[in-house]
N, C-alpha and C positions, 0 to 999 in steps of 0.2 A: 495392472500395469504390465501386460504381457508383450506388448509390441516391440519395445526397444530393450536391448540389453544395456541397462544404464551404465554398467561398469565399463563397457566398451564404447560408450557414446561420447565420452569426453565433454562433460558439462562444466560450464563456468557460470557462477552466479555473481552478480554485482550487488553490493549492499548486503552481503551475506551476514554481516555483523549487526545489521539493523533489525527493526522490529519484525516486519514480514519476512525478511531474509533469514533471520535466525530460526523462525518456525519452519520455513521451507527446508533449511539445512537439517533441522532436527528430524523432520518427517523422512527425509531421504536416509539419514544416518540410522534411524530406527528400523527402516525396512531392509537396508543393504549392508549395515555395519561398516560403512565407508563414509569418509568425509568428502563433501563437495569442495571444489576449489572456489575460492571467493576473491573478489577485488573489493576492498572497502577502505577508504582513507581514515576510518575510525573517528570521523568528526562527530557522528551522532550514533555511536555503536552501543551494543549490549555485550559487555564483557563475558556474560554467561555463555554466549554462543561460540566461544573458542573451542568448546568441547566437540562441536559438531561440524566445523569447517576448517579447511586449511586456507587461511587468509593471507593475501598479499596486501600490505598496507601501501596502496598506490591510488592515486587519483585517476578516475576514468579518462581524463583528458591527456594523460601522460603517454603520448604515442609510442615512444621508444620502449618503455617498460611494459605497457599493455600488449603491444604487438609481440614482444618477446614471450610473455606469459602464454598468449594464445598459440603461438607457433611451437614453443617447446613442449606444450602439453597437448598438442594436436586437437585443440578445442574446435568442436563443430556445432555445439549447441549452447546458447546463452539465455539465461533468465535474467533480464535486466531490471533491477529494482532500485538501483542507486539514484536517489533524488531527494530534494527537500519536499516535505509533504503537508504543509499547513497552509490552508487558504488564508486564514487571518494574518499569519506572518507575512505571506506574499503581498498582502495589501499594504503593509508597512515597509516592506523591503523588496520593491519590485525589481530593481537592478540586481540585487543579490540573487533573486530567483531566476532572472533572465540569464545570468552568467552560468549558474549551476544547472538549471532545469531546461535550458534551451541550447545555449552555445556549446557547453561541454557535452551535452547529450548527442548533438549532431556530430561532433568530432569523434566521440566514442563509436557511434554507429558506422562512420566511415572507416575507422580502424578495424572494426570487427569484420566488415565486408571485405576489405582489402586483404585481411589475414586468413580468409578462407572459411569463415563461419557459415554454416548452412541453414541453421534455424535460429531465429531470434524472437524471444518473447519479451514484450514490452509492457510494463505495468502503467496503465493510464488510469483515468478517473471518471466516475459517473457524475462528478461535479460539473461537467461540461453541459449538463442538461438542467432545464427548468421544466418540470413535468415531462412532456414527450418531445421537447424541442431543444436544439442547441441554443444556449443563451447568446444573446447579442452583446451583452455587457458582462463579459467574463472577468473573474479575478485573474491576476497574473498567473497564479498557480494553474488554474484550469486552461487559460489561454495558451500557456507554453506546452501543456500536455497535448492539446489539440494540434499545435504546430509540429510537435515531434511526431505525432501520428501521421500527419500529412507527409512529412519528410520520409518516414519509413515506407509509406506506400510507394512513393516515387523511387526509393532505393531498392524495393523488393524485385526479385526476378527468380528464375528457376533455380539459381544457385544460392540465393539469399532469401529464404522464405520467412515471412513475418507473421507473428500472431500478436494481436493487440488485445489485452484484457483490461477493460475499464472496471476498476474496482469500486464497490460502494465504500462507505465509511467502515473502518476496521477497528475492532477493539477486542478485549478479552485477554486471557492469560492461560497458562497451563494449570490444571487443577492441583498438580503436585507442587506448584510454586517455583518451578525451576526457571521458566522463561516468561517474559511479559514485556510490556512497553517500558523501555529504559531511556527513551529520548526525552530529557528534561529541558531541552532548549526551546521546545514549542509547547503550546497549550492544547491539551486534549481534554474533552469535557469530563470524562469519567475520573481521570486523575485530578483535574482541577476541583471538582466537587468534593472528592475525598479530602484533598489537602485543606481546602477552606473550612470544611466542617470540623476536621480534627484540630486545626489551629484557631478556630473560632474567628475567622476573618470574613470579610464581605465577599460574597460570591456574585459576580456579574453575570447576569443572564440576558442575552440579546433577544429582542422581540420587536414586533410592531406594537408599540405601546398603546397607540390609539385604538387599534382593533383588538388588542389583547390576544394576539396570536404569536406562536413561536415557530421558528424554522423547523421543518421536519426533515430528517435524514434517513436514508436506508443504511442499515448496519449488517455486517457479517462478522462472525467470530474469526479471528486470525488463523485458527487451525483449519477452517474451511477454505480460506484463501490459499494457504500453503498446499492443501490438497489439490486445488484447481491448478496451481502453477505446475506441479509435477504431472498431473493428468494430461494437460494440454501440450506439455513438452513431449509426452509419450505418444500422442495420437499421430498416426501415419496418414490416414485417409481423411485429412482435414482440408486440404487444398483441392479445389475443383478446377475451375477455369482460371482462377487468379493465383498469384503467388503470395497473397496476404489474406488474412482473415481477421475480422474485428468482432469482438464479443462484448456485449453489455452483461456484466455480472451483477445479479441482484438477489435479494432474499425477500421473505415476507415480513421482515422486521423493520417497520418504519417508526421512528421515535423522534419526539421533540426533546430539547434539553430539559424542559420542565418535567417530562415523564421520567427521564433518567434521574433527575434530582429527587423526585418523589420515591423512586425505587431505592436509591442510595440512602435516603433518610430513613426509610423503613428498615433496611437491613442494619444500618449503623445505630438506629434508635436515637438519632440526634437530628435537630433541625438546623438548617443553614440560615445565615443572615444574607438576604438577597437584595441586590440592587439591579433594577431593570435599566437597560440601555438600548437605544435604537439600533437595529441591525443595519450593517452596511448594505446599500442598495445592490451591490454586486454579489451578495450572497443569495443562494437559492432559498426560497421559502417552502417549496414542495419538491419531493423526490421524483425521480423517473416513474411515470405511472402507466405508460402504454408501450407496447412493442414498437420499436423503430423498424419499419419494414426493410430498411437498407442495411440493418445491422443484425448479426446473429445474437442470440441471447443464451445465457447460462443462468438458470434459476437454481439457487442453492436451497435444497430442502434438507434441513439438518437440525438435530436436537441441540447442537452446539450454538447455532445462531439464534438464540433466544435472549430476551432481556435478562431473565433470571440467571441463566448460565454465564452470561457476560459479566453481570454484576458480581456474582459470587466469586468467579475466578479472578476478576480484577481486584476485589477487596483483599483476597488472600495475598496476591502479588504486592499490592500497595503496602500492606502491613509489613511484608518482608523487606521492602526497600525504603521504608518510611524515613530513615535517616538521610537518604539521598534527596528526597523531595521536600 
């Protein structure tokens, strides 16, 4: 990270108290011994991340307060992570997601641009794809991510340059057990499997029951995603003829929920009680499989983004926060 002097670049992260945000703040703090400024309303936060960021408890749509934070701290670079992040929850609460993941997002982007922000990184999602095509029947979560992408492209110019990072599914925790996924308001498969096995409850696994196939997702360890966030904030020679760049972020780790379950059962030395349910037709069955020629790609090659490493780090974290879940 030699291009930008981070200490003079005046960075703001949104969602710095959340899952990906806390790991991004930790990585920055570990390297520079300084805390990032954060905006997070703490609705789905990780209290452990207080050690690694200076957070303003503010909603991203509060124009007066957000503008004041940006101007008073001379913010020129934003890593924008704040949003709700569950496909299945968005299927149940479409209007809830529309308000937070679309309407408020557009308002925040307008505030940032008007306040003089120069570089804006947006966390999008690979869930917009089915194999190598954009899905026509998107979940509300994926649909709103795509709409915000388009809005950012229109807003981008030489004074407001945009980087869009489409993340794969994210999991994992720190090996030392300090940080992990602390958002208990949504269901994530690793934590759900752990909880149901420990409490001897029924685990619902979604599948195409007739064909006996399970949806497959592409996964990355959260520490690899935090690394990408700071790496692409730091890149100077990224913009060519355009004022925006879009990247599909992928790994070699493609997993079904059934494979994750098998791995968890093996490590925990316990069997789950399973109930199969039909998957919603708006969920993807197959992950992104080919390069989209219209979009740049980032392939994460890392010993962190492996099933074994994600399972082991998650188990240590889940045992630590067991009373919460």
